[in-house]
NUTOR-806250 format. One record per residue (C-alpha): x, y, z; residue in three letters; residue number from 1. Coordinates in Angstrom, 2 decimals, m for minus. Layout:
REM residues N
R         X         Y         Z    aa     i
R         X         Y         Z   ALA   NUM
...
END
This chain:
REM residues 362
R         X         Y         Z    aa     i
R     38.00     80.45     69.32   UNK     1
R     39.05     78.98     72.49   UNK     2
R     35.53     77.81     74.12   UNK     3
R     33.82     80.68     75.24   UNK     4
R     37.20     82.40     74.98   UNK     5
R     38.44     80.93     77.40   UNK     6
R     42.28     80.32     77.77   UNK     7
R     44.32     77.58     79.84   UNK     8
R     45.13     78.74     83.53   UNK     9
R     47.99     76.38     83.12   UNK    10
R     51.53     78.32     82.42   UNK    11
R     55.16     77.30     81.21   UNK    12
R     57.63     78.48     79.32   UNK    13
R     57.85     77.20     75.72   UNK    14
R     59.09     73.62     75.36   UNK    15
R     60.59     73.69     72.50   UNK    16
R     63.78     72.98     73.74   UNK    17
R     62.23     69.46     75.03   UNK    18
R     61.01     68.09     72.22   UNK    19
R     61.06     64.38     71.10   UNK    20
R     62.81     64.92     67.69   UNK    21
R     62.26     60.65     67.71   UNK    22
R     59.57     57.51     68.27   UNK    23
R     61.34     56.56     71.92   UNK    24
R     62.64     53.07     70.05   UNK    25
R     65.21     54.73     68.46   UNK    26
R     66.36     56.78     71.31   UNK    27
R     67.39     52.88     72.81   UNK    28
R     63.63     52.48     75.02   UNK    29
R     60.39     50.23     74.21   UNK    30
R     57.24     51.83     73.96   UNK    31
R     56.42     51.74     77.62   UNK    32
R     59.81     53.02     78.38   UNK    33
R     58.69     56.46     77.76   UNK    34
R     59.04     58.05     81.29   UNK    35
R     55.40     58.57     83.09   UNK    36
R     54.59     61.40     85.62   UNK    37
R     51.67     60.48     87.51   UNK    38
R     49.67     63.38     89.23   UNK    39
R     46.71     63.06     92.57   UNK    40
R     45.87     65.03     95.20   UNK    41
R     48.35     63.28     96.79   UNK    42
R     51.14     64.36     95.21   UNK    43
R     53.27     64.23     92.12   UNK    44
R     55.23     60.10     91.49   UNK    45
R     57.73     60.14     88.25   UNK    46
R     57.97     56.28     86.72   UNK    47
R     57.63     54.49     83.50   UNK    48
R     54.92     54.04     81.14   UNK    49
R     55.27     50.01     82.11   UNK    50
R     54.69     50.62     85.66   UNK    51
R     51.05     52.05     84.92   UNK    52
R     49.59     49.10     87.02   UNK    53
R     50.77     50.21     89.86   UNK    54
R     48.87     53.57     89.61   UNK    55
R     45.47     51.90     88.42   UNK    56
R     43.19     49.68     90.67   UNK    57
R     41.29     46.51     89.95   UNK    58
R     37.46     47.79     88.48   UNK    59
R     39.09     50.49     86.79   UNK    60
R     38.02     51.02     83.79   UNK    61
R     40.72     52.44     80.51   UNK    62
R     38.89     53.51     77.62   UNK    63
R     41.42     53.81     74.35   UNK    64
R     40.77     54.93     70.77   UNK    65
R     41.14     52.31     68.24   UNK    66
R     41.08     54.63     65.53   UNK    67
R     44.39     53.78     63.35   UNK    68
R     46.47     56.11     61.89   UNK    69
R     46.42     56.63     57.78   UNK    70
R     48.58     58.30     55.32   UNK    71
R     47.79     62.12     55.08   UNK    72
R     50.60     63.77     53.91   UNK    73
R     51.82     64.65     50.24   UNK    74
R     53.77     67.10     48.44   UNK    75
R     51.64     69.84     46.87   UNK    76
R     52.30     72.47     43.72   UNK    77
R     50.09     75.56     43.89   UNK    78
R     49.92     77.28     40.72   UNK    79
R     51.99     80.42     40.68   UNK    80
R     52.62     79.96     44.28   UNK    81
R     55.69     77.30     44.40   UNK    82
R     56.10     73.79     46.82   UNK    83
R     53.98     73.36     49.51   UNK    84
R     53.11     70.30     51.55   UNK    85
R     49.50     69.17     52.09   UNK    86
R     48.17     67.76     55.02   UNK    87
R     44.46     65.70     53.79   UNK    88
R     42.57     66.26     57.60   UNK    89
R     38.73     64.50     56.84   UNK    90
R     36.37     63.61     53.83   UNK    91
R     33.22     65.89     54.95   UNK    92
R     29.54     64.27     54.09   UNK    93
R     28.72     66.45     50.98   UNK    94
R     32.33     64.79     49.69   UNK    95
R     34.74     68.09     49.86   UNK    96
R     38.24     67.45     52.15   UNK    97
R     38.98     69.57     54.99   UNK    98
R     42.69     70.28     54.35   UNK    99
R     46.42     72.63     55.43   UNK   100
R     48.82     73.58     53.07   UNK   101
R     52.21     74.08     55.05   UNK   102
R     55.03     75.46     54.03   UNK   103
R     57.80     72.61     52.56   UNK   104
R     59.99     71.05     52.13   UNK   105
R     59.21     70.11     56.53   UNK   106
R     55.90     71.06     57.08   UNK   107
R     57.28     73.71     59.73   UNK   108
R     54.75     76.43     59.25   UNK   109
R     51.27     77.14     57.99   UNK   110
R     50.76     78.83     55.18   UNK   111
R     48.27     80.87     55.53   UNK   112
R     48.36     83.29     52.01   UNK   113
R     45.90     81.11     49.97   UNK   114
R     42.73     82.03     48.64   UNK   115
R     39.47     80.78     47.51   UNK   116
R     39.67     79.02     44.28   UNK   117
R     43.09     78.56     44.11   UNK   118
R     44.34     75.01     42.59   UNK   119
R     46.69     72.73     44.15   UNK   120
R     48.58     69.65     42.12   UNK   121
R     49.46     66.67     43.60   UNK   122
R     50.89     63.74     42.34   UNK   123
R     49.34     61.33     39.79   UNK   124
R     47.84     64.79     38.04   UNK   125
R     45.64     64.99     40.57   UNK   126
R     44.61     68.32     41.56   UNK   127
R     42.37     69.98     44.08   UNK   128
R     40.67     73.11     44.39   UNK   129
R     40.15     75.56     47.61   UNK   130
R     36.57     76.41     48.22   UNK   131
R     36.22     78.17     51.20   UNK   132
R     37.51     78.87     54.48   UNK   133
R     36.93     75.76     56.96   UNK   134
R     35.37     75.90     59.36   UNK   135
R     34.00     79.12     58.46   UNK   136
R     35.49     82.50     57.62   UNK   137
R     37.82     83.96     59.99   UNK   138
R     38.87     80.53     61.68   UNK   139
R     42.58     81.84     62.41   UNK   140
R     42.20     83.38     65.86   UNK   141
R     45.52     86.00     64.85   UNK   142
R     43.55     87.32     61.81   UNK   143
R     46.75     86.85     59.63   UNK   144
R     44.93     84.25     57.54   UNK   145
R     43.41     81.01     56.82   UNK   146
R     44.90     78.02     58.10   UNK   147
R     42.36     74.91     57.19   UNK   148
R     40.20     74.85     53.94   UNK   149
R     37.50     72.74     52.53   UNK   150
R     38.49     71.47     49.39   UNK   151
R     37.23     70.12     46.12   UNK   152
R     38.87     67.10     44.31   UNK   153
R     37.73     64.09     42.84   UNK   154
R     37.30     61.79     45.76   UNK   155
R     38.64     58.26     43.87   UNK   156
R     41.72     60.60     42.89   UNK   157
R     42.90     61.93     46.24   UNK   158
R     42.23     58.45     47.51   UNK   159
R     44.86     57.06     45.05   UNK   160
R     47.51     59.31     45.39   UNK   161
R     47.46     59.15     49.16   UNK   162
R     48.02     55.35     48.80   UNK   163
R     50.83     55.81     46.11   UNK   164
R     52.46     58.90     48.14   UNK   165
R     51.19     59.43     51.30   UNK   166
R     53.36     59.36     54.20   UNK   167
R     52.41     60.25     57.66   UNK   168
R     51.91     63.62     58.94   UNK   169
R     54.41     65.31     60.54   UNK   170
R     56.17     68.40     61.84   UNK   171
R     59.41     70.14     61.22   UNK   172
R     60.65     69.57     65.03   UNK   173
R     61.40     65.90     63.74   UNK   174
R     64.58     64.82     63.00   UNK   175
R     63.99     63.05     59.93   UNK   176
R     60.48     61.40     58.20   UNK   177
R     59.90     57.95     59.75   UNK   178
R     57.26     54.84     58.59   UNK   179
R     53.31     54.78     59.21   UNK   180
R     54.00     51.81     61.90   UNK   181
R     56.26     54.45     64.07   UNK   182
R     52.24     56.37     64.28   UNK   183
R     50.13     53.17     65.17   UNK   184
R     48.71     52.05     68.08   UNK   185
R     48.60     48.55     69.63   UNK   186
R     44.83     49.83     69.40   UNK   187
R     44.51     50.90     66.15   UNK   188
R     42.34     48.74     64.31   UNK   189
R     39.42     51.57     62.12   UNK   190
R     42.18     53.38     59.85   UNK   191
R     40.45     57.40     59.72   UNK   192
R     43.24     59.26     61.91   UNK   193
R     45.57     62.12     60.46   UNK   194
R     47.19     62.24     63.34   UNK   195
R     48.29     59.47     65.78   UNK   196
R     46.04     59.09     68.87   UNK   197
R     49.53     59.50     70.64   UNK   198
R     48.37     58.73     73.73   UNK   199
R     47.90     55.03     73.53   UNK   200
R     51.33     54.58     71.66   UNK   201
R     53.34     53.87     74.78   UNK   202
R     51.07     50.69     75.20   UNK   203
R     52.23     47.35     74.20   UNK   204
R     50.56     43.76     73.96   UNK   205
R     52.73     42.80     77.22   UNK   206
R     51.22     45.45     79.23   UNK   207
R     47.59     45.45     78.27   UNK   208
R     48.13     42.01     79.28   UNK   209
R     48.99     42.27     82.68   UNK   210
R     46.40     45.00     83.46   UNK   211
R     43.53     43.08     82.39   UNK   212
R     45.16     40.05     84.74   UNK   213
R     45.25     42.60     87.61   UNK   214
R     41.50     42.97     87.36   UNK   215
R     41.55     46.50     85.11   UNK   216
R     38.84     46.55     82.37   UNK   217
R     39.84     48.04     78.75   UNK   218
R     37.12     49.59     76.28   UNK   219
R     37.55     51.08     72.52   UNK   220
R     35.75     54.01     71.31   UNK   221
R     36.76     55.52     67.88   UNK   222
R     37.99     59.36     67.05   UNK   223
R     38.99     59.96     63.73   UNK   224
R     41.47     63.37     64.85   UNK   225
R     41.70     66.04     62.16   UNK   226
R     45.09     67.89     62.17   UNK   227
R     46.90     69.82     65.08   UNK   228
R     44.62     73.20     65.55   UNK   229
R     45.39     73.99     69.08   UNK   230
R     48.16     75.29     69.22   UNK   231
R     47.61     78.86     67.94   UNK   232
R     44.60     79.23     70.31   UNK   233
R     41.23     77.49     68.27   UNK   234
R     39.38     74.94     69.38   UNK   235
R     38.97     71.41     67.87   UNK   236
R     37.36     71.04     64.82   UNK   237
R     34.34     68.72     64.13   UNK   238
R     35.61     65.13     64.59   UNK   239
R     34.37     61.69     63.49   UNK   240
R     33.41     59.60     66.24   UNK   241
R     31.51     55.95     67.47   UNK   242
R     30.63     54.89     71.27   UNK   243
R     29.34     51.53     70.71   UNK   244
R     26.89     49.87     73.13   UNK   245
R     29.08     47.55     74.48   UNK   246
R     31.87     50.97     75.49   UNK   247
R     28.48     52.80     76.85   UNK   248
R     27.56     49.65     79.04   UNK   249
R     30.57     49.07     80.56   UNK   250
R     31.65     52.76     81.24   UNK   251
R     27.98     52.86     83.07   UNK   252
R     29.15     49.51     85.29   UNK   253
R     32.38     50.81     85.93   UNK   254
R     30.77     53.93     87.38   UNK   255
R     27.93     51.79     89.08   UNK   256
R     30.53     49.82     90.97   UNK   257
R     32.92     52.34     92.34   UNK   258
R     35.16     51.97     89.55   UNK   259
R     37.36     55.39     87.72   UNK   260
R     36.43     55.28     84.32   UNK   261
R     40.12     56.48     82.57   UNK   262
R     40.45     58.10     79.47   UNK   263
R     43.42     57.75     77.44   UNK   264
R     43.55     60.17     75.41   UNK   265
R     42.23     64.37     74.89   UNK   266
R     40.26     61.86     72.01   UNK   267
R     38.36     59.52     74.16   UNK   268
R     37.76     62.25     76.38   UNK   269
R     35.86     64.07     73.70   UNK   270
R     33.95     60.80     72.51   UNK   271
R     32.89     59.81     76.10   UNK   272
R     31.54     62.86     76.94   UNK   273
R     29.81     63.61     73.76   UNK   274
R     28.35     60.53     74.10   UNK   275
R     27.15     61.15     78.22   UNK   276
R     23.88     62.54     79.15   UNK   277
R     23.53     65.58     81.62   UNK   278
R     23.67     62.67     84.45   UNK   279
R     26.71     61.47     82.91   UNK   280
R     25.17     58.37     81.12   UNK   281
R     26.73     57.10     78.83   UNK   282
R     24.49     55.78     75.28   UNK   283
R     25.96     54.32     72.00   UNK   284
R     26.29     57.60     69.56   UNK   285
R     27.89     58.26     66.26   UNK   286
R     28.12     60.70     63.86   UNK   287
R     30.09     64.50     64.05   UNK   288
R     31.13     65.98     67.80   UNK   289
R     31.87     69.34     68.20   UNK   290
R     32.11     69.24     71.94   UNK   291
R     34.11     71.54     73.38   UNK   292
R     35.53     70.33     76.70   UNK   293
R     36.56     72.80     79.59   UNK   294
R     36.48     74.04     82.73   UNK   295
R     32.87     75.76     81.79   UNK   296
R     31.53     72.51     79.85   UNK   297
R     33.35     70.16     82.07   UNK   298
R     33.71     66.28     81.87   UNK   299
R     30.57     64.22     83.79   UNK   300
R     32.27     60.63     82.72   UNK   301
R     35.85     60.65     83.31   UNK   302
R     37.54     60.35     86.32   UNK   303
R     41.65     60.28     85.18   UNK   304
R     43.19     60.78     81.87   UNK   305
R     46.36     59.62     80.36   UNK   306
R     47.98     61.95     77.65   UNK   307
R     51.05     63.47     76.36   UNK   308
R     52.10     66.95     76.87   UNK   309
R     49.84     69.96     75.57   UNK   310
R     51.83     72.98     74.32   UNK   311
R     50.83     76.37     76.44   UNK   312
R     47.78     77.94     75.41   UNK   313
R     46.42     74.94     73.45   UNK   314
R     42.86     74.47     73.96   UNK   315
R     43.59     70.68     74.87   UNK   316
R     44.71     72.28     77.90   UNK   317
R     41.53     73.41     79.10   UNK   318
R     39.83     69.70     78.48   UNK   319
R     42.98     68.41     80.83   UNK   320
R     42.14     71.33     83.27   UNK   321
R     38.46     69.99     83.44   UNK   322
R     39.55     66.77     84.09   UNK   323
R     42.30     67.37     86.57   UNK   324
R     41.41     71.07     87.71   UNK   325
R     43.41     73.99     87.06   UNK   326
R     45.95     73.31     90.23   UNK   327
R     46.36     69.45     90.07   UNK   328
R     47.64     70.55     85.79   UNK   329
R     49.74     73.31     86.73   UNK   330
R     51.39     70.89     89.23   UNK   331
R     51.77     68.46     86.87   UNK   332
R     53.66     70.90     83.95   UNK   333
R     55.31     72.92     86.30   UNK   334
R     57.19     69.14     87.56   UNK   335
R     57.22     67.70     84.06   UNK   336
R     59.07     70.62     82.61   UNK   337
R     61.66     71.18     85.42   UNK   338
R     62.35     67.93     84.95   UNK   339
R     62.75     67.62     81.85   UNK   340
R     59.57     65.37     80.42   UNK   341
R     59.46     65.73     76.40   UNK   342
R     56.77     66.63     74.40   UNK   343
R     54.62     65.95     71.30   UNK   344
R     53.56     62.77     69.72   UNK   345
R     57.06     60.76     70.44   UNK   346
R     57.41     62.07     73.85   UNK   347
R     56.61     61.44     77.27   UNK   348
R     52.99     60.58     79.33   UNK   349
R     51.34     61.72     82.23   UNK   350
R     48.51     60.00     84.28   UNK   351
R     46.12     62.19     85.59   UNK   352
R     44.16     61.00     88.78   UNK   353
R     42.28     63.95     90.67   UNK   354
R     39.38     61.59     92.00   UNK   355
R     40.72     59.94     94.84   UNK   356
R     43.65     58.67     96.51   UNK   357
R     46.56     56.59     94.70   UNK   358
R     46.49     52.86     95.42   UNK   359
R     50.48     52.11     94.45   UNK   360
R     51.54     49.05     95.01   UNK   361
R     55.57     49.48     95.69   UNK   362
END
């Protein structure tokens, strides 16, 4: 369930009609041409992502996720249960895998009637066996069935199947399939994310160069994302992360110098806050994070957030409210909904800056 049974305070109508059904490049835009809503205590500003340098100051630090997206979706056949789509979330330390079965052919809905011991066949004569619900029995908040499973499969066989037949994880709201390159960011150097760390997608090499030339620093951390688990009221699952010595040093120096630490994505926020001590000092750290950030367990390090738009009741909204405050988050989402901003991984962006007034250059 959500952290301590909290639910987000932010309220807005279901944004299904505002879904981005294709990457911006297929809508006639550049990556950094998507819309950017900037929300601060001074008000709401509408811009384009390429204008980002107008809203950050020299001495600020942007922290990005350098995890690259892998092809983690496969066609599957349930023995006795028909066709399915398999999403491969992550490999666990004991060699088992976290997987999700979804409806064929477009993965629009989770399959909730699977059972322990069920065998699922993949291409190249690969088979996996469902062992138990993940992370534990009753993890589905609705009680209607099990969505995520721990599965047993020969590691090399599954990796071979993914290499030969895998495609990017996608859902029924897209208008068609898109290649893996469309799911990468300019920062992706360390393969491991089942789903794209999408907050970093609008960045381009040219934009990064302009930001750095204006005195904005950049640092990278790693958090390998699993499959989406938040829209039904589930807490984020444990995920692998790493905050290096150099990244920790840059964060601490920025804070000491009075600059803002702006996380590019909820994944970066989760990694940084996992590595932070009670006083907000960040130390090099790596492993699995189970941190669920919420107003009841708030951020200590992150001063601002670049993000896409999350669905109603998503646990990611608790993280956003922890960074920005519930009132500013509500104003941002209300403005985005009324102005027709686009949701999901190929949609528009927001920049939340609650800590101090914007320094906007005309």
